[in-house]
C-alpha positions in Angstrom: 54.6 -102.4 43.8 54.5 -98.8 42.6 53.8 -95.9 44.9 50.7 -94.2 43.7 51.9 -91.0 45.2 54.8 -91.0 42.6 54.3 -88.0 40.5 56.2 -89.8 37.7 53.4 -92.3 37.5 50.7 -89.8 37.3 49.5 -88.7 34.0 49.1 -85.0 33.7 45.5 -84.1 32.8 45.4 -81.7 29.9 42.5 -79.5 29.2 40.3 -80.3 26.1 37.1 -79.1 24.3 34.8 -81.8 25.9 32.7 -79.2 27.8 32.6 -76.8 24.8 31.7 -79.7 22.4 28.7 -80.7 24.5 27.5 -77.1 24.7 27.9 -76.8 20.8 25.9 -80.0 20.4 23.2 -78.6 22.5 22.8 -75.5 20.2 25.3 -73.0 21.3 27.2 -71.9 18.3 30.0 -70.0 19.9 31.5 -71.1 23.4 33.9 -68.7 25.0 36.4 -69.5 27.8 37.2 -66.7 30.2 39.9 -66.4 33.0 41.7 -63.7 35.0 45.3 -63.1 36.3 46.3 -61.1 39.2 43.6 -61.5 41.8 46.1 -62.2 44.7 48.5 -59.3 43.9 49.2 -56.3 46.1 49.6 -53.9 43.1 48.4 -53.5 39.6 45.3 -54.4 37.7 43.5 -57.7 37.4 43.7 -58.8 33.8 41.1 -61.1 32.0 41.0 -62.8 28.7 38.3 -64.5 26.6 39.0 -67.1 24.0 36.8 -68.9 21.4 38.3 -72.0 19.8 37.2 -73.9 16.8 36.5 -77.5 17.3 39.4 -78.7 15.3 42.1 -76.3 16.6 45.5 -77.5 17.4 46.4 -76.4 20.8 47.5 -79.8 22.3 50.3 -78.2 24.7 48.1 -75.4 26.1 47.3 -75.9 29.8 46.8 -73.8 33.0 49.1 -70.8 32.8 50.3 -71.6 36.4 52.1 -74.7 35.4 53.5 -73.3 32.1 57.1 -71.9 32.1 57.4 -68.1 31.3 59.2 -68.5 28.0 56.8 -71.3 26.9 53.8 -69.0 28.0 54.9 -66.2 25.7 55.2 -68.7 22.8 51.9 -70.3 23.5 50.2 -66.8 23.8 51.3 -66.1 20.2 50.1 -69.4 19.0 46.7 -68.9 20.7 46.3 -65.5 19.1 47.0 -67.0 15.6 44.7 -69.9 16.0 41.9 -68.9 18.0 38.6 -67.9 16.2 38.4 -64.9 18.6 40.3 -63.5 21.5 40.4 -60.5 23.7 42.0 -59.1 26.9 40.6 -56.4 29.3 41.4 -55.2 32.8 40.1 -53.5 35.8 42.4 -51.0 37.4 43.6 -50.8 41.1 41.0 -48.1 41.7 38.3 -50.2 40.3 39.4 -53.1 42.6 39.2 -50.9 45.7 35.8 -49.6 44.6 34.2 -53.0 43.6 36.3 -55.5 45.6 38.7 -58.0 44.0 35.9 -60.7 43.0 33.5 -58.2 41.4 36.4 -56.5 39.6 37.7 -59.9 38.4 34.2 -60.6 36.9 34.0 -57.3 35.5 37.3 -57.7 33.7 36.1 -61.0 32.3 32.8 -59.4 31.1 34.9 -56.7 29.5 37.0 -59.1 27.7 33.8 -61.1 26.5 32.5 -57.9 25.2 35.6 -57.1 23.2 35.5 -60.4 21.3 35.2 -60.2 17.5 32.7 -62.9 17.6 29.8 -62.6 20.0 29.6 -65.8 22.0 26.3 -67.6 22.7 27.7 -69.2 26.0 30.6 -68.3 28.3 32.5 -70.8 30.5 34.4 -68.9 33.4 37.2 -70.3 35.7 36.2 -70.5 39.3 32.9 -70.7 41.2 31.3 -67.2 40.4 30.3 -65.8 37.2 29.4 -62.4 36.0 25.5 -61.6 35.8 24.8 -61.2 32.1 21.2 -61.0 30.9 22.2 -61.6 27.2 24.7 -64.3 27.4 24.6 -67.4 29.8 27.7 -67.8 31.8 28.8 -71.1 33.6 31.4 -71.3 36.4 33.8 -74.2 36.1 35.9 -75.0 39.0 39.5 -75.7 38.1 38.3 -74.8 34.6 41.9 -74.1 33.5 42.6 -77.8 34.0 39.5 -78.9 32.1 38.4 -76.5 29.5 40.9 -75.7 26.7 39.3 -72.3 26.0 39.7 -71.5 29.6 43.4 -72.6 29.6 43.9 -70.6 26.6 42.5 -67.5 28.3 44.6 -68.0 31.4 47.7 -67.8 29.5 46.6 -64.7 27.5 45.7 -63.0 30.8 48.9 -63.9 32.4 51.1 -62.9 29.7 49.4 -59.6 29.3 49.3 -58.8 33.0 53.1 -59.6 33.3 53.9 -57.3 30.4 51.8 -54.4 32.1 53.8 -54.9 35.3 57.2 -55.1 33.6 56.2 -51.6 32.1 55.3 -50.3 35.5 58.6 -51.7 37.0 60.4 -49.1 34.8 58.5 -46.2 36.6 58.7 -47.9 39.9 61.8 -50.0 40.0 62.2 -50.5 43.7 59.3 -53.0 43.9 60.6 -55.7 41.8 57.5 -55.9 39.6 59.7 -57.2 36.6 60.1 -60.4 38.6 57.2 -60.6 41.3 54.6 -58.9 39.0 53.0 -57.3 42.0 52.6 -60.5 44.2 53.3 -60.5 47.8 57.0 -61.6 47.9 59.2 -60.6 50.7 61.0 -58.2 48.5 57.7 -56.5 47.7 57.0 -56.3 51.4 60.4 -54.8 52.1 60.0 -52.3 49.4 56.6 -51.2 50.8 58.2 -50.8 54.2 61.0 -48.7 52.9 59.3 -46.5 50.4 55.7 -46.8 51.0 52.9 -47.5 48.4 52.5 -46.3 45.0 49.4 -45.3 43.2 49.3 -48.8 41.6 48.9 -50.5 45.1 45.5 -51.7 46.0 44.4 -49.6 49.1 41.5 -52.2 49.9 44.3 -55.0 50.4 46.0 -55.9 53.6 49.7 -54.9 52.6 51.1 -56.2 55.7 49.9 -58.6 58.5 49.7 -55.5 60.7 48.4 -52.8 58.1 50.5 -49.5 58.2 48.8 -46.3 56.8 50.9 -46.4 53.6 48.7 -44.2 51.7 49.1 -41.0 54.0 52.8 -40.9 53.4 54.5 -38.9 50.6 53.8 -40.5 47.3 56.6 -42.5 45.7 57.9 -40.5 42.9 58.4 -42.2 39.5 61.9 -43.2 38.4 63.9 -40.9 36.1 61.6 -37.9 36.9 62.9 -34.6 35.5 
């Protein structure tokens, strides 16, 4: 008798266009999927992407960015950009995150990505359980949407790849924090660097950077690397 908990016996559920197709059948011509990356980070922007896919698009290997290896993510992002009917990325800065809070900043970033699409969508599917208020376009939250909706999964990959690229660039200026590998997430190396060097202008002031929050932002600012 097989163990039902054996992962090898459980089929991996891949996202598809079932939700999008139902909306198109009900009269919505262009359905976009939206997702974000970087909500749980201590530093850097929250980045969002929006993607519109044709019904016959071939993206069979696209799935939630969190389960895709990094090298494959980069390749898939290129394929998505080539095959999508429209795509766009946008972000909210650490300052906006501190001003709005991370939830509202995430929704704002998704709204910006949707607004940047070359095709104006008639309906938006957004990963999670909150959506951006929009009087012009209906939005629908889809819990675990990156596992269910192909357009959301595609957006999750574009957002993740773009955010990783941004954090690699920032790691050149601030090399002590390991952003080229942790991308601003709360790793032990990141915490250790904060304890040694303090916070940078890219750290989110509204986030609890330690279990016992130090006043990291009143100390001398961290100078960029290679400063003349």
